[in-house]
C-alpha positions, -999 to +999 in steps of 0.1 A: +298-088-083+275-081-051+274-041-057+266-048-090+231-057-077+229-021-061+235-008-095+209-026-107+187-014-085+194+024-091+191+012-127+156+000-124+146+034-107+160+057-135+144+033-161+110+037-145+114+074-144+129+083-177+113+055-200+081+053-189+081+019-198+060-004-175+080-014-141+075-051-149+093-047-184+123-026-166+128-053-141+130-083-164+154-063-185+176-054-153+171-092-146+185-104-180+216-074-180+222-090-142+220-126-158+244-121-185+270-099-159+269-130-136+274-158-159+301-135-178+320-132-146+313-168-136+296-156-103+270-181-108+262-213-132+235-212-155+219-242-141+210-221-109+185-204-129+163-235-126+152-222-093+132-196-112+100-219-121+102-232-085+101-195-072+073-188-093+053-216-085+055-212-047+050-175-052+014-185-070+004-212-044-001-180-019-039-176-012-036-142-005-029-137-044-066-147-051-072-108-032-057-090-062-081-096-090-111-090-060-096-058-045-090-046-083-128-052-090-140-038-060-121-005-071-135-001-103-169-008-092-166+018-067-156+042-093-184+033-117-212+031-092-227+065-077-219+048-042-190+072-038-207+106-047-239+095-025-215+091+006-198+123+000-232+145-004-249+124+025-215+132+048-219+172+037-255+167+050-255+151+080-219+174+092-228+207+109-236+233+082-200+247+077-173+257+052-154+226+066-182+201+062-170+194+025-136+187+032-139+168+062-166+149+045-139+140+016-113+130+041-139+107+058-147+093+022-110+089+013-105+065+046-138+042+038-130+041+001-090+038+001-088+002+014-110-009-013-098+008-041-067-012-037-038+018-046-029+054-039-033+062-073-068+048-078-076+065-046-066+098-063-087+091-098-117+085-075-116+113-050-105+136-082-139+128-098-161+126-070-150+152-046-127+175-067-156+191-086-179+194-055-147+211-035-142+235-062-179+244-064-183+250-029-154+279-031-124+259-018-092+274-028-074+249-056-044+246-031-067+233-003-087+210-025-055+195-041-041+187-007-072+173+009-076+152-021-038+137-022-037+134+015-071+115+014-062+090-012-029+080+010-052+068+038-059+035+026-020+027+028-028+024+068-062+013+069-069-024+069-078-043+048-060-022+019-044-041-009-013-022+001-017-037+034-021-071+022+007-075+001+034-056+025+021-084+053+028-110+029+062-099+022+067-094+059+058-126+069+083-140+043+111-116+057+102-127+095+105-161+083+138-158+072+149-140+104+136-164+129+151-192+110+187-174+105+189-163+141+170-195+159+148-170+178+115-190+192+094-157+177+059-165+163+062-155+127+036-125+122+009-129+098-016-107+080-041-105+111-011-089+129+003-063+107-036-054+105-039-050+142-009-032+148-017-007+119-051+000+137-041+026+168-017+046+140-044+048+116-067+057+139-045+088+156-036+099+120-075+102+107-083+117+135-056+142+131-066+145+093-101+154+101-093+182+128-068+198+102-093+198+074-119+213+098-096+241+106-087+244+069-122+248+062-127+276+087-107+301+068-132+298+039-167+314+034-202+291+036-214+290-002-250+305+001-268+269-010-260+236-016-278+207-041-298+186-013-290+152-009-321+131-020-336+103+001-324+077-028-284+089-023-291+086+016-301+053+015-275+041-006-249+058+016-263+042+048-262+010+029-225+014+016-217+026+049-228-002+071-218-026+046-182-011+044-179-009+081-189-045+083-160-058+060-136-032+072-145-042+111-148-078+103-111-081+088-094-056+113-113-080+141-100-113+128-139-126+119-130-122+082-100-130+063-089-106+037-099-124+009-134-134+022-141-094+025-126-087-007-148-117-025-180-102-004-176-067-012-166-071-049-197-097-051-224-072-036-211-041-054-213-062-089-252-073-079-258-040-071-247-025-103-264-049-125-296-047-103-296-008-105-290-009-145-253+007-142-236-026-154-249-038-186-238-042-220-206-024-227-202-007-192-199-041-178-174-054-206-151-024-199-157-029-164-143-067-168-116-055-195-099-029-169-102-056-142-082-079-163-060-054-173-054-039-143-051-074-121-029-086-152-003-057-148-003-065-110+009-100-117+032-093-146+047-065-116+051-097-092+065-121-120+093-096-127+103-086-092+106-123-079+130-129-111+147-097-104+155-104-065+163-142-076+190-125-099+202-101-071+206-132-046+225-150-072+251-120-075+249-117-035+234-087-032+214-097-004+247-111+015+260-070+008+228-058+021+233-080+052+260-067+059+255-030+052+223-037+076+244-054+104+272-028+103+248+003+110+262+019+142+237+024+175+205+004+185+174-009+170+158+026+162+191+037+143+191+008+121+155+010+115+155+048+109+186+041+082+163+011+064+135+033+066+153+067+051+163+038+022+125+030+016+116+066+016+140+075-011+124+046-031+092+059-028+102+091-050+104+066-081+087+036-073+048+030-065+039+011-034+037-022-052+067-022-067+088-010-033+068-041-013+079-066-043+114-056-055+126-034-022+111-049+008+124-084+003+158-071+000+164-045+029+136-059+054+150-097+064+186-084+072+167-056+096+144-081+112+174-103+119+189-071+137+154-058+152+133-082+168+095-065+166+087-074+132+051-055+140+070-024+149+089-027+114+057-033+092+037-004+108+068+020+102+077+009+069+035+017+061+040+048+077+072+057+057+056+050+021+027+070+032+048+099+043+066+097+011+038+098-012+032+130-004+068+148+000+075+176-021+082+175-049+081+141-065+055+124-038+037+099-061+002+112-046+015+148-056+022+141-088-009+119-095-030+145-078-016+172-104-022+152-131-058+141-124-067+177-118-085+197-145-072+231-129-043+220-108-032+247-079+003+264-085+026+243-067+043+264-041+004+271-026-001+234-028+025+226-010+019+254+019-017+239+019+000+203+024+026+214+052+000+206+084-006+173+071+030+165+064+040+180+098+012+154+112+024+126+094+059+130+109+049+138+145+030+099+142+061+087+123+081+098+151+057+092+178+058+050+167+096+049+158+102+062+196+071+047+215+070+009+198+044+000+223+017+020+202+016-007+179+012-035+207-025-021+215-049-048+217-025-069+213-039-100+238-075-094+223-061-099+192-041-133+199-079-147+206-093-139+171-092-161+143-067-140+123-044-142+145-042-176+161-039-197+130-001-203+133+017-206+104+030-248+101+061-260+094+056-269+061+047-231+054+077-221+068+098-246+049+083-236+015+086-200+021+123-208+029+128-226+000+114-196-018+137-170-004+169-188+000+195-186-027+195-218-046+218-248-037+255-238-040+270-258-066+285-234-090+270-208-074+283-178-054+304-186-024 
């Protein structure tokens, strides 16, 4: 029944794309189907399903999950408060008076707000509301406008402490725990801070490339006769917001704050700013809290459904099948890693980042880390693959979101043509990291001295995560 689990994975992808149902519902339905097949074929006994409550309890004991509602709230606040608009307008005013200034300002805004928005979809909606109308008013062609918004919306995948990075870090910790225990290696199990530090250099390189490409793209456009002047209030708000965001992002990246602490400080500051400024009163505050609870509930529902689904895959023996497939990939570490990354990239055509982290990563990454010892390198490559796949025509997630959010989307062919330079920059960076693993270890010695990376993973924590990941006791289970 091992291959049945892979068929269920394909069924999940097809169901999410064709039915329009929430991913959590599709995952639970696939898990129920897998359970019926496993029981009917006597692959496992019904008693083994009692392992599910224990897995869910262990799941919600994870302190990092406190960051989910905080980051969701922070992203919603950024969308409702005039912070993004003030940052964008001030950025244009500060930059040299060139036609490229709006494009560069939009790209930098995506890098600043992307980690706080929590997801690519939230970044697309925020940038489409703030940046797209301004670029249109500046005379920027629709294709260039949509390409810049799409690329800027994916920057939060790489820049810490984004929600994608936090959740992927936790998934990598679980996978690395499994690999270290299975192989008996003496590696220190990576944690969230390790992944943050490893992603800094690639994120900085890609941001510089994107800013340069945006500046070059804007040189072909004519400068509009005049622009709306930025007000002193907007400058003050933008300055305060920029300092606060840099302190939060830099503090987490440097290890002075934990991700949950940074999210709490950001959400608290923005909430009070909205209350004092009068933007969050009465119906506006109720709507904000309603949306925050709804989005957080959807994420937790997805996490519960993914945990249930992956348990059924383990009971069916699909994890052992994947272990054998990964172990059988010919060649060295680079070829094996590239093959797994290709699978993740294909999944990103139909799955969001959270669905990939919750469902795909726990299946394909543990056997890869058994074979490849450098967990930091693998984590950064997964991030780059996710970001690249979101922009890959014709079904990239960010592309579809941008075209859906835009009031007047650009024709698809010019849109892709404007996107090609950014895609080439992404692929070049991905190849660079793939063949030069030392790039993710820049500043590693300094990072080892920070608070985020010196806190070792205790033996009790390793035992807890191993109990969560490994299949239930073999009595009546698959052999």
